[in-house]
C-alpha positions as CSV (number, residue, x, y, z in Angstrom):
1,M,0.0,0.0,0.0
2,V,1.1,3.5,-0.7
3,F,0.5,6.5,1.7
4,G,1.1,10.1,1.1
5,V,2.5,12.0,4.1
6,I,2.2,15.7,4.1
7,L,4.6,17.4,6.7
8,A,2.9,20.6,7.9
9,G,4.8,21.1,11.2
10,G,6.5,24.4,10.4
11,I,5.6,27.5,12.4
12,G,6.7,30.0,9.6
13,S,9.2,31.9,11.6
14,R,11.1,33.0,8.4
15,M,7.9,34.4,6.9
16,G,8.0,37.3,9.2
17,N,5.2,38.8,11.3
18,V,2.3,36.6,10.2
19,E,-0.5,35.3,12.4
20,K,-0.5,31.8,11.3
21,P,2.0,29.1,10.0
22,K,3.1,29.7,6.3
23,Q,1.2,26.5,5.1
24,F,-2.1,28.2,6.0
25,L,-1.4,31.4,4.1
26,K,-3.3,31.8,0.9
27,I,-2.0,31.9,-2.7
28,G,-4.6,32.4,-5.3
29,N,-7.8,31.8,-3.5
30,K,-6.8,28.8,-1.3
31,P,-4.4,28.1,1.5
32,I,-1.0,26.6,0.4
33,I,-1.6,23.4,2.2
34,V,-4.8,22.8,0.2
35,H,-3.0,23.3,-3.1
36,T,-0.5,20.7,-2.0
37,I,-3.2,18.2,-0.8
38,E,-5.0,18.5,-4.1
39,K,-1.8,17.4,-6.0
40,F,-1.9,14.1,-4.0
41,L,-5.7,13.6,-4.4
42,V,-5.6,13.2,-8.1
43,H,-3.5,10.1,-7.7
44,D,-5.6,6.8,-7.2
45,E,-2.7,4.9,-5.8
46,F,-2.8,6.4,-2.3
47,E,-4.6,4.3,0.3
48,K,-4.7,7.4,2.6
49,L,-3.3,10.8,2.7
50,I,-1.8,11.7,6.2
51,V,-1.3,15.3,7.1
52,L,0.7,16.1,10.2
53,C,0.7,19.5,11.9
54,P,1.1,21.1,15.4
55,K,-1.6,20.0,17.9
56,Q,-3.0,23.5,18.2
57,W,-3.7,23.6,14.3
58,I,-5.3,20.2,13.9
59,E,-8.9,21.4,14.0
60,H,-8.0,24.4,11.7
61,T,-6.5,22.0,9.2
62,K,-9.5,19.8,9.4
63,N,-11.9,22.7,8.8
64,L,-9.8,23.9,5.8
65,I,-10.0,20.4,4.3
66,K,-13.8,20.3,4.8
67,K,-14.3,23.7,3.4
68,Y,-12.1,23.5,0.2
69,L,-12.1,19.7,-0.6
70,G,-15.6,18.6,0.6
71,D,-16.1,14.9,0.1
72,G,-12.7,14.7,-1.6
73,G,-11.2,15.3,1.9
74,S,-12.6,11.9,3.2
75,Q,-9.3,10.4,2.1
76,V,-7.3,12.7,4.3
77,V,-6.5,12.2,8.0
78,V,-5.0,14.9,10.1
79,L,-2.6,13.9,12.9
80,E,-0.3,15.6,15.5
81,G,3.3,15.9,14.3
82,G,6.4,15.3,16.4
83,T,9.0,17.5,17.8
84,T,11.3,17.0,14.8
85,R,10.7,16.2,11.1
86,N,11.7,12.7,11.5
87,E,9.6,12.1,14.6
88,T,6.7,13.5,12.6
89,I,7.4,10.9,9.9
90,M,7.5,8.2,12.6
91,N,4.0,9.3,13.8
92,S,2.7,8.7,10.4
93,I,4.3,5.2,10.4
94,K,2.7,4.6,13.8
95,Y,-0.7,5.4,12.4
96,V,-0.2,3.2,9.2
97,E,1.0,0.3,11.4
98,E,-1.9,0.6,13.8
99,N,-4.6,0.9,11.2
100,Y,-3.3,-1.1,8.2
101,G,-0.2,-3.0,9.4
102,L,3.3,-2.6,7.9
103,E,3.9,-4.8,4.9
104,D,7.1,-5.4,3.1
105,D,6.1,-3.0,0.3
106,T,4.3,-0.4,2.4
107,L,5.4,3.0,0.9
108,L,5.4,6.5,2.3
109,V,5.6,9.4,-0.1
110,T,6.5,12.3,2.2
111,H,6.2,15.8,1.1
112,D,6.5,19.5,2.4
113,S,3.2,21.1,2.8
114,V,4.7,24.4,1.5
115,R,5.7,22.9,-1.9
116,P,2.4,23.2,-3.8
117,F,3.9,23.0,-7.2
118,L,4.9,19.4,-7.4
119,T,3.7,17.6,-10.5
120,Y,1.9,14.3,-11.3
121,R,5.1,13.1,-13.0
122,I,7.1,13.7,-9.8
123,I,4.7,11.8,-7.6
124,D,4.4,9.0,-10.2
125,E,8.2,8.5,-10.4
126,N,8.5,8.6,-6.6
127,I,6.0,5.8,-6.3
128,K,7.5,3.8,-9.1
129,Y,11.1,4.0,-8.0
130,G,10.2,3.9,-4.3
131,L,8.6,0.5,-4.8
132,K,11.7,-0.6,-6.8
133,Y,14.5,0.9,-4.7
134,G,13.0,1.4,-1.2
135,A,14.3,5.1,-0.9
136,V,13.9,8.0,-3.3
137,D,14.9,11.6,-3.1
138,T,13.6,14.3,-5.5
139,V,16.5,16.6,-6.6
140,I,17.5,19.2,-9.2
141,A,20.9,19.7,-10.5
142,A,22.8,22.6,-8.8
143,T,23.1,25.6,-11.2
144,D,25.2,27.8,-8.9
145,T,28.7,27.0,-7.6
146,I,28.4,25.5,-4.1
147,V,31.1,26.5,-1.5
148,S,31.7,24.7,1.9
149,S,32.9,26.5,4.9
150,V,33.7,25.0,8.3
151,D,33.9,28.2,10.3
152,G,31.4,30.4,8.3
153,E,34.1,33.0,7.5
154,S,36.2,31.3,4.8
155,I,35.9,28.7,2.1
156,T,37.1,25.3,3.0
157,T,36.3,23.5,-0.3
158,V,34.6,24.1,-3.6
159,P,32.8,20.9,-4.5
160,D,32.5,19.9,-8.2
161,R,29.2,21.4,-9.2
162,A,28.5,18.5,-11.7
163,Q,28.2,16.3,-8.6
164,M,26.0,18.7,-6.5
165,Y,22.1,18.6,-6.4
166,Q,19.5,20.6,-4.5
167,G,17.2,18.5,-2.5
168,Q,13.5,18.9,-2.8
169,T,10.5,16.7,-1.8
170,P,8.8,14.3,-2.2
171,Q,11.1,11.9,-0.5
172,T,9.8,8.3,-0.6
173,F,10.6,5.4,1.6
174,N,9.8,1.8,2.4
175,A,8.0,2.3,5.7
176,K,9.3,-0.8,7.5
177,K,13.0,-0.2,6.4
178,L,12.7,3.6,7.4
179,K,11.3,2.6,10.9
180,E,14.1,0.0,11.4
181,L,16.9,2.4,10.3
182,Y,15.6,5.3,12.4
183,Y,15.4,3.3,15.5
184,S,18.8,2.0,15.0
185,L,20.4,5.5,15.0
186,T,22.4,6.7,17.9
187,E,21.3,10.0,19.6
188,E,24.5,11.6,18.1
189,E,23.4,10.4,14.6
190,K,19.9,11.7,15.1
191,E,21.3,15.2,15.9
192,I,22.9,15.5,12.5
193,L,19.8,14.6,10.5
194,T,18.4,17.2,8.2
195,D,15.9,15.0,6.4
196,A,14.8,11.3,6.2
197,S,17.0,10.5,3.3
198,K,20.1,11.1,5.4
199,I,19.0,8.2,7.6
200,F,19.5,5.7,4.8
201,V,22.8,7.5,3.7
202,I,24.2,7.2,7.3
203,K,23.3,3.5,7.3
204,G,25.0,2.9,3.9
205,E,21.8,2.4,2.1
206,K,21.3,3.6,-1.5
207,V,18.8,6.5,-2.2
208,H,17.5,6.6,-5.8
209,L,17.3,10.2,-7.4
210,V,14.2,11.4,-9.1
211,Q,14.4,14.5,-11.3
212,G,12.4,17.5,-9.7
213,E,11.5,20.7,-11.2
214,V,12.9,24.2,-10.6
215,F,9.3,25.5,-9.9
216,N,8.8,22.8,-7.2
217,T,9.8,25.4,-4.8
218,K,9.5,25.7,-1.0
219,I,7.5,28.7,0.1
220,T,9.6,30.0,3.0
221,Y,10.1,33.7,2.8
222,P,7.6,36.6,1.8
223,Y,9.3,36.9,-1.6
224,D,8.4,33.2,-2.2
225,L,4.7,34.1,-1.9
226,R,5.0,36.5,-4.8
227,V,6.7,33.9,-6.9
228,A,4.0,31.4,-6.0
229,E,1.3,33.8,-7.1
230,S,3.1,34.3,-10.5
231,L,3.4,30.5,-10.9
232,L,-0.4,30.1,-10.3
233,Q,-1.3,32.8,-12.8
234,D,1.1,31.3,-15.3
235,G,-0.1,27.7,-14.9
236,S,3.3,26.4,-16.3
237,N,3.6,24.0,-13.4
238,E,0.4,22.1,-14.3
239,R,1.9,19.0,-16.0
């Protein structure tokens, strides 16, 4: 079985002085999170779509789903997230295990709630290669030169740009394998995690790459809202 997992735990601190987390801000005539959910609902391979958010925003999220999606929202369940990104994903695994069981091919397609411009093709390839390889990360090739600095004041190394990629989401994982690897990590290893794919990398497991899109952008800053409005009006991301 395949489950969509939308991570909506952010509080939007980098968005500036706003009254609600950024996933609940509107672009076009709908909240960002609703746009994101809709991209998953057009796929018929998902058994359930799991949205995880802070406890105090659960009812608000449920109300938005009911208001904007109506009966289409019946496929969506809203749960409380964890204190970290990966603990939030573990909460989704717990829900799946308790309600459906974890099979050898149970798949989680995890995605940032504030990336509303993912495409059908990206989701489709995440499912396809997730089932084949067990771990998938969506990326785009780096177009800028990347520099590494240990002290934040001077360059330590300049990696070969041809080998550099920018990570996006979805990230897709075999649920059983992800749970096993996560709970085998030391506390020190957990502290250096930036996302779930790093769990596999730390443990020496391969993560297959899926080609993302430049417009599959994460809405983080006020400027990003203006870009998102332009993308909606242009409609070039609808493919």
